[in-house]
C-alpha positions in Angstrom: -10.1 3.3 -39.3 -13.4 4.8 -37.4 -13.0 7.1 -34.8 -13.6 6.2 -31.1 -17.0 7.7 -31.2 -18.2 6.0 -34.5 -16.7 2.6 -32.8 -18.8 3.1 -29.8 -21.8 3.7 -31.7 -21.2 0.6 -33.9 -20.8 -1.5 -30.7 -24.0 0.1 -29.1 -26.0 -0.7 -32.3 -24.7 -4.4 -32.3 -25.8 -4.8 -28.7 -28.9 -3.7 -29.4 -29.4 -5.9 -32.4 -28.3 -8.8 -30.2 -30.8 -7.9 -27.3 -33.6 -8.0 -29.9 -33.0 -11.6 -31.0 -34.4 -14.2 -29.1 -32.7 -17.7 -28.4 -35.5 -19.9 -28.5 -35.9 -22.8 -30.7 -38.6 -23.4 -33.3 -41.8 -25.3 -34.1 -41.7 -27.7 -37.1 -44.2 -27.6 -39.5 -46.7 -30.6 -38.5 -48.8 -32.7 -41.0 -52.2 -31.7 -39.6 -55.7 -33.3 -40.1 -58.4 -31.2 -41.9 -60.4 -31.3 -38.5 -57.3 -30.1 -36.5 -56.4 -27.4 -38.9 -59.9 -26.1 -39.0 -60.2 -26.0 -35.3 -57.1 -24.2 -34.9 -58.0 -21.7 -37.6 -61.3 -21.0 -35.9 -59.6 -20.5 -32.5 -57.0 -18.0 -34.0 -59.8 -16.1 -36.1 -62.2 -15.7 -33.0 -62.8 -11.9 -32.7 -63.8 -11.8 -29.1 -61.5 -9.4 -27.1 -59.5 -10.8 -24.0 -62.3 -9.9 -21.4 -62.7 -12.8 -18.7 -66.0 -13.8 -17.4 -66.4 -15.2 -13.8 -68.9 -17.5 -12.5 -68.2 -16.5 -8.9 -66.9 -13.5 -7.0 -64.3 -15.5 -5.6 -63.0 -16.5 -9.1 -62.9 -12.7 -10.1 -61.0 -11.8 -6.8 -58.5 -14.5 -7.4 -58.0 -13.2 -10.8 -57.5 -9.7 -9.6 -55.0 -11.0 -7.0 -53.1 -12.8 -9.7 -53.0 -9.6 -12.0 -51.8 -7.4 -9.0 -48.9 -10.0 -8.0 -47.8 -10.6 -11.6 -47.8 -7.1 -12.3 -45.4 -6.3 -9.5 -43.0 -9.2 -10.4 -43.2 -8.1 -14.1 -42.7 -4.3 -13.4 -38.9 -4.3 -14.1 -39.1 -6.2 -17.4 -42.2 -4.1 -18.5 -42.2 -0.7 -16.8 -45.1 0.8 -18.5 -48.3 0.0 -16.3 -50.9 0.0 -18.8 -48.9 -2.2 -21.4 -48.1 -4.6 -18.4 -51.6 -4.9 -17.3 -52.7 -5.4 -21.0 -50.4 -8.1 -21.3 -51.1 -9.9 -18.2 -54.9 -9.6 -18.7 -54.2 -11.2 -22.4 -51.9 -13.9 -21.1 -54.5 -14.9 -18.6 -57.2 -14.9 -21.1 -55.6 -16.7 -23.7 -54.0 -19.3 -21.3 -57.2 -20.1 -19.8 -58.9 -20.4 -23.3 -56.6 -22.8 -24.4 -56.7 -24.8 -21.0 -53.2 -23.8 -19.8 -51.8 -22.4 -16.6 -51.3 -18.6 -16.9 -48.1 -18.8 -14.7 -46.6 -21.5 -16.9 -47.3 -19.4 -20.0 -45.3 -16.6 -18.5 -42.5 -18.8 -17.8 -42.3 -20.0 -21.4 -42.5 -16.3 -22.8 -39.6 -15.7 -20.3 -37.5 -18.4 -21.7 -38.5 -17.8 -25.4 -38.4 -13.9 -25.8 -37.6 -12.4 -22.4 -40.9 -10.5 -22.5 -39.7 -8.7 -25.8 -42.6 -8.1 -28.0 -40.7 -7.7 -31.1 -38.1 -10.5 -30.4 -37.0 -12.4 -33.7 -35.1 -15.8 -32.9 -32.1 -17.1 -35.3 -34.7 -19.6 -36.6 -37.2 -16.7 -37.6 -39.7 -17.2 -34.8 -41.7 -14.0 -33.8 -42.9 -12.1 -30.8 -43.5 -12.9 -27.2 -44.3 -16.8 -27.6 -41.8 -17.1 -30.5 -44.3 -18.2 -33.0 -42.9 -19.6 -36.4 -44.3 -17.6 -39.5 -45.4 -20.7 -41.1 -48.2 -21.0 -38.9 -49.9 -17.9 -40.3 -49.9 -19.7 -43.5 -51.2 -23.1 -42.0 -53.9 -21.7 -39.8 -54.2 -17.8 -40.5 -54.3 -15.3 -43.2 -50.5 -15.5 -44.1 -49.7 -12.3 -42.7 -46.7 -12.9 -40.5 -46.5 -9.2 -39.3 -49.5 -9.8 -37.2 -47.3 -12.1 -34.8 -45.9 -8.9 -33.4 -49.3 -7.9 -32.4 -49.7 -9.0 -28.6 -53.0 -10.8 -28.6 -52.3 -12.6 -31.8 -49.1 -13.7 -30.9 -50.2 -15.0 -27.4 -53.4 -16.7 -29.1 -51.2 -18.3 -31.7 -48.8 -19.5 -29.1 -51.2 -20.8 -26.6 -53.2 -22.6 -29.3 -50.1 -24.2 -30.7 -48.9 -25.3 -27.1 -52.3 -26.7 -26.7 -52.2 -28.7 -29.9 -48.7 -30.1 -28.9 -50.1 -31.1 -25.4 -53.1 -32.9 -26.9 -50.6 -34.7 -29.6 -48.3 -35.8 -26.6 -51.4 -37.1 -24.8 -50.9 -34.3 -22.0 -47.2 -35.0 -21.6 -46.1 -31.2 -20.8 -42.4 -32.3 -21.0 -42.8 -33.6 -24.6 -45.1 -31.0 -25.5 -42.5 -28.2 -24.6 -39.8 -29.8 -26.5 -42.0 -30.1 -29.5 -42.9 -26.3 -29.1 -39.3 -25.6 -28.9 -38.4 -28.2 -31.9 -36.1 -30.0 -29.4 -38.4 -32.9 -28.5 -36.8 -35.7 -26.3 -34.0 -33.4 -25.2 -34.4 -31.9 -21.5 -32.7 -28.6 -21.7 -35.7 -26.5 -22.8 -38.4 -28.2 -20.9 -36.3 -27.8 -17.9 -35.8 -24.2 -18.4 -39.5 -23.6 -18.9 -40.5 -25.5 -15.8 -37.8 -23.9 -13.8 -39.0 -20.4 -15.2 -42.7 -21.3 -14.3 -41.7 -21.7 -10.5 -40.7 -18.1 -10.6 -44.4 -17.0 -11.7 -46.3 -19.6 -9.6 -49.1 -17.8 -7.5 -50.2 -19.4 -4.3 -53.5 -17.7 -2.7 
């Protein structure tokens, strides 16, 4: 029989392990046409860093206000200021690049991983946006470890959600269900839409 101290350590380790596991669903491997596969592959391998460009000073001000407001909201979940700022800059860049609302993407990340970079779901999905490793084989270089890299994970996640939105002809409810592997069921889309409201930004 282990001592009380050993039992406490075992319980703490189990709780830590549970905290690192995400509870999101998983994407299903889709039959993609060659042109879609190539377009996704090019989007994923684009080497440009997440540096936003603005047509007007007003757009830049709105972006900076968004970063400031979201940083305050995210402070408890991501205490390190530099990490938090880089994360938000990348979320904004990759979301806009994929034609998505950055605040909606934050809601999805909240539901999928709770903003945990190294989260792994029971289904094997990785990282902030809980990307299934098969995507690295389908449109990447096959290295699933890269899904724990912040920009790579966000880029994959946003590109995949954009693909699902296109497949569902713009229907966000069905696209979110497809992203989670629960297409047609209301629980997951409703959770993401509810979380999105917490990250909405009105200026």
